[in-house]
N, C-alpha and C positions, 0 to 999 in steps of 0.2 A: 290124332289127338284130341283129345277134349279135356278141359279142365273146367268140374263143378262147383257151384258156390251158389251158396242160399243167397233170396236178393231181400236178406235180411242184413247183411255184409254192408257195412258203410260204402258210397261209391270211391272214396279214396283209395279205401283196400283193396279195391278191385283194380284199381288204377294199379296200382302197387304190384300186383300178382300179373299183371299185362305187361308192366313195365319191365319186370323179372325177366318173363320170356321172350321179350322183343331184344333186351340187350344181347338174347345167343343169336342173334341173325334170324330169328324165326317171326312169321307173322301170324298178327290174327284175326279172329274173326268174331265179333262177340254179338250173341243173342240173347235177350233180354224176355223171359217167360211169367208167369203169372206168380211163382214162386221159387226158380231160380234162375239162376245166368248161365249161360254156356259160353266158357273162352273156346273156340274153337282154334288150334296152331295146327301152321301151314306151311310144312316144310320137314325135312327129318331130324326130331331131337335130339340131343344125347340122353342116353339112358340116363345119365347122373342130373339132369335136367327134369325128365320125368318123374325122378324116385325122388327128387329135392322138391317138386312137387305137391308130391302124394302127404309128404310131412309140413308142411306148409299151414300154418292157424288159418284158419276159415275156408279152405281147400275141404270140399267133401267129398269128391271124387274124381280121380283122372282115371279116362278111360281111351285105350285106343282105339282106332277105327282102321279097318281091315281094309274097308271099300275103297277101289281106287276114285272115287269121285271121294271130293270133300266139300266142298262148297254147295252140292247140287243135295248133299246128303240131308236127311229128318234132321239127322244126329246133330249135324252140324248148328242150324238153324228147325228147334224145333216148332214154331210157329209157324202157320202158312204164310208164304209170302203174297202180298197182298201189290198190286203193279198199277198206280194213281197215274193215270194219262189224261189231263187235263180236264179233271174232276170223272171220270168214268173210271170205277174200280174193279181191276181182274183180279181173281182169286179170292180167297176166304169163302162167302156167303153169297158173295154175287156172284150172279148167272150173266153173262155177256154172249151177245150171239153176233156174228159179225155175218154179213151179205152180201153177193153180189154178184157177178158173172166170173166166169173162169178167165177173161181178158177184156179189155176198155179197145173198143172199139171205134168210139167217135163222140163227139163233144155230147151229141142229143142222145146218143145210148146210155152214156152214165151219167148224166143229169137223171134222167129220166128215171134208172134204178136205185140211185141216191137216193131220191124222191119216196120211189115207194118203199126204199129200205127204212128210211125215218117213218112213214104214213105206217109201216107195220110196226114198230116199235125197236127196232135193231139199231144199236149204239155205232157198231164201226162198218163202213165201206170197203170189202172185198174188191181188188181187180188186181190183172196183172199187164205190166207193162213190157215185158222181158220174160218169155215163156220156154222152159226151158222143154223141148218135146223128142219123143223116142226118133220119126222121122225127122232127118235133114230138111225136106222137102215141104214138111209141115206151118202154118203160119205162128212167127216166132215172135208176135208182139210188135208192137209202135214206138216201144221204148217212152227216152225222155217225154215225148211230145205226150204220152199215154199217159207220164204222172203226172203231168200239168193239168191234163181235162180230169183225172179223177182227184186231185187235190181242191181243185175249181169245183167241182160239183160236194164232195165234201163239205168246203165250207161253208160254201151257201146254202147248205140242208143241215147245217149241225151236225154232221157226225166224224167220226175216226176215222182214219184211212190207214190199210193194210196194203202191200204188195212185195210181190217176191223180187228179193236180190241175189242173183248167180255170181257174180266174181267179185273177188277185193274191190277193183277197180271201183264198178258202182256201188258200193257203200256207200258211199259221203252223199251223191247226187242222189241217189233214194231215199233215204234219210232227210233228207232239202225238202224234198216233197209229201212224205208220207209218214205216218205217226207211228207205226209199228212196220220192221220188218219181216220178211216171212222169209223161211232158209226151205226149201223142198226135198223131199225125201231122197233125189239123186246128191242131194248138195247134204247132209249131213253129215259125212265124215271128208269136207270138202275141209279140211283143217287149215290154210292160209284163209278161207273166206270165215271159216268162225274165232280164228286170232285178229281179223279183222274188224269181226263185229264187237271183239270185246274191246278195242280203244274207243268205242260211243256208249253213248246213255241210252240210244234211240231202244225202247224194248223189241225184244228178237221173237217173233214166234218162230220154234224150231221143231218140224216135223220127223216122224220119226221115218227110217230107211226102211224102204219094205224088206229089207231082212233083219235088220236088227234087232239084237237082242236088248232087254232093258238095259241092262249095263253099259250096253257100248251106244244107245242111248244117254244117259246119263252122262257119260263117258264123254259123247258130244257137248253136252250141253255145261260140260266144267269148264271147257275149250275158253267158252263165251264170259263163263262165271270169274274165271281167274285171269282172264284179260282186264278186270277190273266195270263191267257190264252187270249189273244184279237183277235186272229187269228183262228174265227169260221167260218164257210160257213153252210146256210140253206140248206136242200136239200128235194124238194117236189118226193116221189117217190111212189105215190097213194095211193088211201084211200079205204077203203072197203064201198063197198055200197051190195044195194040190185044186180044187175048185174052182172051177171054169164060168160058172153059172155068173157070181158075180167079179166083178173087176177086181176088186181084194176082198181079205175076209178083215172086217172089223173086229180088233181084237178088243173088246168090252170090258175083261177082265185087264188091260193094261193101265186103266183110270184107277182103280180101288189100287193096284200095284205101286203103281208110280206116286200115288198121295201117300200112300204107307213108308216108300223108301225117300220121299224126296217134298222141298216145302213148296217147289213151284206149283202156279196155277198148271192144270190140264185142263186142254182144248179137245173136243172130237170133233173130226172132217167125216160126217157120214156121208158124206156127196162123195168122195173117191174111195171110202172106208167100201162101198158097196156098187157103184158106178151105174146107179139103177134108180131112176126117179122114183116108181115108187117104193122102194125099201129106206128111201129118207128121210121121211115122218118119223116110222115106226123106230128108225136108229139112232135119230136124233131123240126123241125120247127117252128111248132105252140108256144113252150115254148119262142124261143128267139122272135116271133115276140111280145111274151106276157113282155118280159123284162128281160129273164132269164141272168144272168151273167155268165152261161158254163151247160156244158151237161155233164151226164154218162153214157157213152152208151157199151152195151154189144156185144164184137165183137170178133169170134172163127173161126177158118179154117177150122174146124170141128166141126159145134154146135149139128148137130146132132145125135154126139158120144162123147157129151160130159161128163166126170165123173159127174157133178152133176145134168143131166137131164135138163139145164135150154134154151139147146141149141133153144128151140122153138122161146124165146124172144132175140138171138143173131145174132146179122148179119153177112154175107160172109164178108171178107176184101174186095172186089168190090164195096160191099153196103156200106160199112161205109166209103171208099174213095168217091162215088157220092156224099154220104149225106154231107160231109165237101167242097166240090167241090160248092155245094147248098150252106150250108151254107157262105162262103165267099162272096156271091151273096148277098146274104139275109141281114149280116150283117151290110153295110152301113145305108140299106134302115132303118134301126131301131136303130141308133146311135151308132152301135157296130165295136167294131175293130178287124178282123179274117184276119189271112192271111196264106193259107195253102201252101204245098207242091205241085209243078207243075207237079211230077212221077204222070202218072193214073196207076193204079192196076187195070189189067184184071183178068175177069173173070175164075179162076182156075189157075191161075200163081205164087200160093204161094204153098210152101212146105207142106206136114201135116205130 
């Protein structure tokens, strides 16, 4: 349920309304827009409390929210959430690009890729230290040592870092080294992990499960928000369909749908969404045109020999740089702010 009051109402009066709600063992979430203030009520309100609120002076409307997710809902929070991480803003009119390898392989590899991501104009270095793989014999990542390598490379080149966390036990150690924690598609409904992520303030990139509905996706985000962490991003990374030509089917419609239902930033992953290098660039541009707040893209200096075997969906550095230059032209057309570096990366000019 939400209570709507005009912004012309004095602040002390709004506080009185909030106090009335909270004395009935209910929690509140306040969102202030340009014309109105929305007081979200968390918990099951007695019908008499709702009726009393409707009759209160200065209360314009009391609306029952039927969605199972509350804090993730745009009804509760009408304005876009913008997450500020060390001066880098994610959400709203900003366009953020995260780039890097599927997995951290060595200090030299991650340092060189960080340099290239920064040179191309990216803001966030991605890289996995713990890798959830379908096959038990596949490369699983190098663990905490990889986190240390990536943190050092990010700091050296002035980039934020994002890495995947797989279990509740590793949340604190991953948060020690990374600026953003990623929840992969296989863990979207790992509720113990989501609850743990709700106890910290480190931003979380929550990837959609490959068979999850929008409602299930937003309810997963609700677990983190309800735990007390407001810094959540939603990531569309492709869903499983009958088509076998691509690794997944990137659901572009998810971007505007999620932005209509929720105030949380929406990031697109065209690398996993297609699984094919030649499709990453057009689907990245399509995602931005559809309104995405950011992209997370795999890039590797030697993708055909990457340790994870995901090289077929990784861009070469010059392709990554060209894509970001193209996005700089596209962004203002769709109302986004994005400024890339001006130094070109020539084909084959990187160290391997």
